[in-house]
N, C-alpha and C positions, 0 to 999 in steps of 0.2 A: 504493500500500500504506500503510495507517495506521501512524503512528509508535507504537512500543511504549514506553509511559511507566511501566510497572510492572516489578517484579522478582519472581522466584520467592521465596516466603516472605512476601510482603506480603499484606495483607488488604483485602477490598473489601466494600462493601454494595451489593447489586444489588436494586432494588425492595424495599428494606427487609430483605432476607435477607443475612446475613453469611457470608463464605466466605474460605478461605485459598488463595492461588495456589500450586499444586504443580508446574505445568508451563506453559511458554510455547514454542510452536513449531508445526511442521507435523505433521499426522496424515494417514494415508493416505486418509481419507474426505473431507477438505477440501483439495483441491489449490489452491483459489483463495483461501484465507484462512489467517491465523494463528489457532491455537487456544489458548485458556487452559484448562488442566486445574485444576479447583478442588475443594476438599473443603468441603461445606456444614456450617455449625454445626448446622443442622437436618438430620440424616441422611435424613429422609423425602424430601427434595428430590433426593437422589442417584439415579443410574441404574446405577452400577457402582463398582468400586474402583480405576479407573485404567487398565483394559485394555479394548481393543475388538478383536474378531476374533482373540483370542489374542495380541495385541501389547500389552505393558504399557508405558505412557508415564509413569505415576506410580503411587504406592501410597498409599491412604488409611489413616488410623489406625483409622477406624470402617468396618466392612464396608458396601459399597454406598452410601457417602456422597459419591461423586464424580460429576462430569459435565464435559463439554466445552462451552465457550462461544466463539463466534467473536469476534474482537477488535472487529469493528464493533458488536456488541451490547454489549460491555463499554464502549466509548466512549459509546454511546447511553444505556445504562441504569444504569451505575454512578454512585453518589452522590458528591458532592464530598467529598474528605477534607481535614481541617484539622489544623493543629498545636495543641498544648496552648495556646500563647499566643494563637493566633487564636481558639480557642473561648472562652478566657477574656475576650478583648476583645469578641467578639460578644455574650456573655451579660451582661457587667458594665460595658460602656462608659457606660451611663447612670447609674452610681452616683456620678458626680462632678459633679452639677448645682450651679449657683451658689446660694448662700444669699441670701435677700432682703436688700436694703440696709437699714441702720439709720440714721435721721436724728436729729440733734440740732439742733432748729430747722430751718434750711434747709441745714445742712451734713451731708454724708455722713460717718458715723463709720467709721474704718478698723477693719475686723473681720477682717483677714487671719489673725491668730492664732486668733481664735474660730472662723473658718471651718475652719482646719486641724484644730483640736481636735474640732469637731463631726463633720467627715468621718471622722476616725480612730475616734471613738467609734461612729459608725454602722457603719463598716466592720467593727469588731471584733465587733459583734452579728451582722451579716449573714454574715460570712465564717467564723464558727466552723465552720459546715458548708458546704463548697464542693462543689457538685455539678455535674459536667460529664458526666453519664451520657447515653448515646445521642447523642453529638455528632459521631460519626465521626472522633474524634481518633486519629491514627496515629503521630505523632512529637512531639518536644518543642517545637521552635521556639526562638526566641532569648529566653531568660529575662532576660538582662541588658538588653535593649532594651525590655522590657515594663514600662511605668510602673505598670500595674495590679498586676502581680505583685510589684513592689518594695514596694507599699503594703500588700498583703494577706498577704505570706508569714509574718509573725509573728502573724497572727490565726487561721490555719486549724488546727483540731484534728481535723476529720473531712473526709477527701478522698474523693470518690466519682468514680472513673474507670471505672465499670462499663459494659459493653456498648458498647465503642468498637472501634477497629480496630488496637489495638496488636499488634505481632508480636514486638518486641524487649523483653524484660523490663528490659534496661538503660535503656530510655527511661523506664520507670516509676520506676526507682531515681533517675535524674537529676532527675526532677520531685520525688519524695518527699523526697529529702535536702535540698531547699531550703526545706522547711517545718519550722523548728526545734521547733514545738510540736505536731507531728503525732502523734495518738494512735490514730486509726482510719483504715484504708485499705481501700477496696473496689475490687477489680480483676476482679470477676465478669464473665463473658461475653466475655472476651478470650481469645486463643489465643497463647501465648508460645513463643518460642525462647529457651531458657536457655543463654546462653554463659558457661560456667564458667571463671573466671580464677583465677590464684593469689591475687590481691588482691581479696577480696570486700568490697564496701562494705556495712557493717552499719547497720541502722536500729533501735537498741535502744529508741528512744522509742515505736515503734509497738506498742501492746498488743492491738489488735483488727484482725484481718485477715479480710476476706470474699473468698473465691475460689471462688464458686459457678459451675459450668458453664464451667470453663476447660480441660477436657481433660487435667487433671493426672495424671501417673503418680507412682509412689513416688519416683523419682529427682528429679523436679521439686519435690516436697514437701520432700525433704531439702535441696535448695538454698534453698528459701524459709525453712526453719528456721535456716539459716546467716545469712541476711540479717536475719530478724526473730527474734532469739534470745531476746527477752523477752516473747513473746506470752502473753497471758492468755486470749484468746478466739479461736477459729479456726472459721470457717464454710467448709466445704470439700465441699459437697454436689454431686451430679451430676458427678463426675469419673471417673477410671479407676484408682482406688487399690486396692491390695491390703493395704497396711499390714503389710508383712512384718516379721519380727523384727529385721532389720538397721536399720530406721528408728528414729531416736531423737527423741522428742518433747521440746520445751523443758520443763524441770521447772516453769516458771512457769505452764503452761497450767491453766486452771480450767474452761473450757467448750469442748467440741469437738463439731462437727456433721459427721458423715460419712454422711449419708443418701444413698441412691441411688448407691452406688458398686459394687454387685455383690459386697459382702463375703460370705464364706461362714461366718465365725465371728467371735466377739467377739475383737478383736485383743489379743494379750498385751502389746503395747507400751504399753498404758494403765497397766500396773503401775508403781508408783513415783510417780505423780502424786497430789497431795493435793487433797481437797475437790473432786473432779472431777464435772462434769455431762457425760454422754455421750449423744449422739443418734445411734443406728445404725438408725433406722427405714428401711423400704423398701429393704432389701438382700436378700440370699439366704441369710441365716444359718439354718442347720439345727442347729448344735451350739453349746452354751455351753461355751467352753473351760474347762479345769480350773485354770488359773493364777489364784491369788487376787488380787482387786482390792480391797484393804481400804479404799481411799480414795474409791471411787466412791460418791457420795451420790445421784446421779440417773442413771437408765439408761432409755433408750427403745429397745426392740427390737421395736416394733410393726410389723405388716405385713411380717414376714419369712416364713421357710419352716419354722418350728419345728413339727414334727408329732409329737414324742415327749414323753410325760409326764415321762420321766426328765430331759429337758433343763431343764424348768421347775423341777424339784426341786433342781437344782444351784445356783440363784441365791443361796439363803441362805448356802451355804458359800463361794461365790466372791465375793459382795459382802455381807459380814456387816454392813456399816454403811449399807446402802442405805436412803434415805428416800422416794424418789420413783421409781416403776416403771411403765412402760407395756409391756404384752405383748399388747394386743388386736390383732386382725387377723391373727394366726397361725393356721394350720390346727388346732393343738391347742386353741385357744380355742373353735372351733366343734365339734370332735370330742367334747370332754368336756362334761359338764353345767356350765353357766356358773357356778352357785352353788358347786359343788364346787371348781373351780379357783380361783375368786376367794377363797374362804375359805382354801384351802390356802396360797395365796401370802401372805395376811395372817398366817396362823398361823406359817408357817415363818420369816418375816422380822420380827423383833421391833422393828426401828427404823423400819419403813415408816410413812409418814404420808399418802402419796397413792398410789392405784393406779388406773391408767387414767383419771386426771383427777379421781377421786373422793377427796375429803378424808375420812380415816378418823376417825370419832368413837371415843371410848373404849368406848361401848356396842357399836359395830360390831366393834371389835377383840375384845372379850370374847366376843361371840356367835360370831365366826369361829373363835376358838381353842377354845372349848368344842365347837363342831361338828366341828372337825378332830380333836380328841382322841377324841371319840365314834367317828368313822369309823375311826381307827387301832385303837382298842380292840376294835372289832367286825370288824376285818380287811378293811374296805372301802378303806382307804388304808394306806400304809406309810411309815415313817420310821426312820432309823437311831436306835435308842434309846440309843445312846452319844453321839449328837451334842449339841452345845451348844443347838440349837433345842429338842430334846425335853426336855433338862434344864431349860431356862428355862420351858417350858410346864408341866412337872411341878411346879416350885416355885411358879409364879404361881397355879396353880389348886388345888394341894394335893389332887389327886384320885387319885393313883396311888401305891401303896406300892412299896417296892423289890421285894417279891415279885411284884407284878403287872407291873412293868416287865419282869421276866424271863419273863413269861408264866405265872406260878404264881398260884393263888388266883382268886377271883371278880372279875369286872369291877365297878367301882363303879356306883352308880345313874347312869343317863344323865341329864344335865341337860336340862331342858325348854326348848325354844326356841319362841318365839312366831312362828308362820308365818301370814302373811296371804294369803288366797286372793282375788285381784282379777280381775274380768272386764274385758276390753278391748273397747271399742266403737269402730268406725270408720264414719264417716258415720251410718247408721241401723241398723247391723248389729253384733251381738256376734260377734267373730271368734275368740275364744279366752280362755284364762285364763292368768295368771302367778302365781307365788308369790314373796312378798317378806317380808323382816323389817322391823320398824319402824325399825331403824337404817340401812337402806339409804339411800344418797343418792338424790336425784331423778335425777341423771345415771346412776347404776347401774341404777335402775329403768327408765329410758328405754332403756338398752342392752339390757335383757331384752326389752322390748317391740319394740325394733328387730329383734331376731332373729325374733320372732314374725311381724312384718309384712314382713320381708325389705327393710328400708330402712336407709339410713345415718342417723346421729344428726342430721345437718344437714338432712334431708329432711322432718322433721316436728317438731311440738311435742307436749307431753303435758299433759293436764289431768285433773281428776277431777270427778265429778258428785256434788253435794250437793243432795238434793231434786230440784228441776227446774233447778238452776243449774249451769252448767259453770264451774269455777274453774281457774285456771292456776297451775302451779308457777312461782313467780317467782324462786326462788333455787336454782340448779341443783345446788349442792353441799351443801345442807342436808339433814338426814335427813327422810324422809317422815313420821316421827312428829310433826314440827313442824306438819304440815298436818292432824293428827288423822285420818289415813287408817286405816280400820277394816276388819276382815275382811268379805269379800263386797262391798266397795265397787266401784264402776264407774269405770274409767279411760276417758278419751276421747282418741283420736288426733286432733290438730289440724293445720291447715296450717302449714308452715314459716313463720317470721317474714317472710321475703322475699316470700312469696306472699300475705300478708294484705293486705286492702284497707282 
């Protein structure tokens, strides 16, 4: 019988696929072997959740992410695990080569002091960013006995321990606390057991934490906030977070990334943080919560499940100081006319400078606001006429009297907007027409064409035809009027940059 060298809770890499051991023992199907019950980091490799024939041997955190492996295959296929100090030695043992000798006549000059100075200077440059990603590191090792560690520990600002085999977060703390200058830590792709103790070791020097795809839940994140109490940037995508109201974010946070966490609404815990940039893309958000977030300056809620127009109209009151907004990829974006919703978002949010990646020019803002006002006055769009947004629009454009705001008196003359009718040609065939304004950015025009041809923006390029020549738009965020695009001009769909020969 093979000797069992692993423990429940440890992690393995088998043929390049990482997993956590949740069970070691006999199962009724394999009388002749010991079984390892594992949960795969990639759930698609799993076959069940830890039960066979109605008998539960373990329970996975992710549904159907588990499987059993015979111990013989574990011994044969699992990759060698190493300690942090072993990985450090394997990767950097060649960084201490001898300097060439210096001669004065026929005598060799003693340059031991120069050698040490040169080595220290070179190390400081190389080790500012120390990367041991994908090295199968699972434990600390002996830091005191590592000569390399003793020489680099004061040089490291950025430590990358991502996609290793750590299971104990205490091991990460033991490593990180020995780097006095550490500013950025990457622990992505590991799966941790958080052993909470009365005496938590805190690392206030760490300002940036990357914890992508760690299987974190709210309670785990709360513990991380106790350890890293001075965080300014947090990348926490592809976890299992709900961000409930009990959780308290460090007040020092400036940038947060919670993409791919299955969130159903914009979390209210973001309130109270200042000058905040928030990325909530690729979640399940349907509702924009009503709690005001006055300090959010950048918000990405693209590729969620927002399908009600009313949710989009809340953004100006919830985030009154927002400057950068992404809402593309939501059902509402496809359900409504692209121009209408684009203009409405700009008009409602007076501080906006960028929408869906397009930088807003003064001309584009003016046209959007006039268009929106016209739609409101003709009953095609609605807005609370007591709101600060409508008050701002009324004052800026000076087109509505107090009587007209209350619905009395004639509507003012509608401002004239210049609309360009552009034909779209793909290969040798005209496939349709689009309408644009001269102030549209190239990127926004491209997004309109993308809907026409049912492609993503990265799947094609866009050009325009002048005479017999096809010209390319070379500045994606510049207005199309910079290219002298005129009414009835022909656009041309071009191959994506990666497919050009």
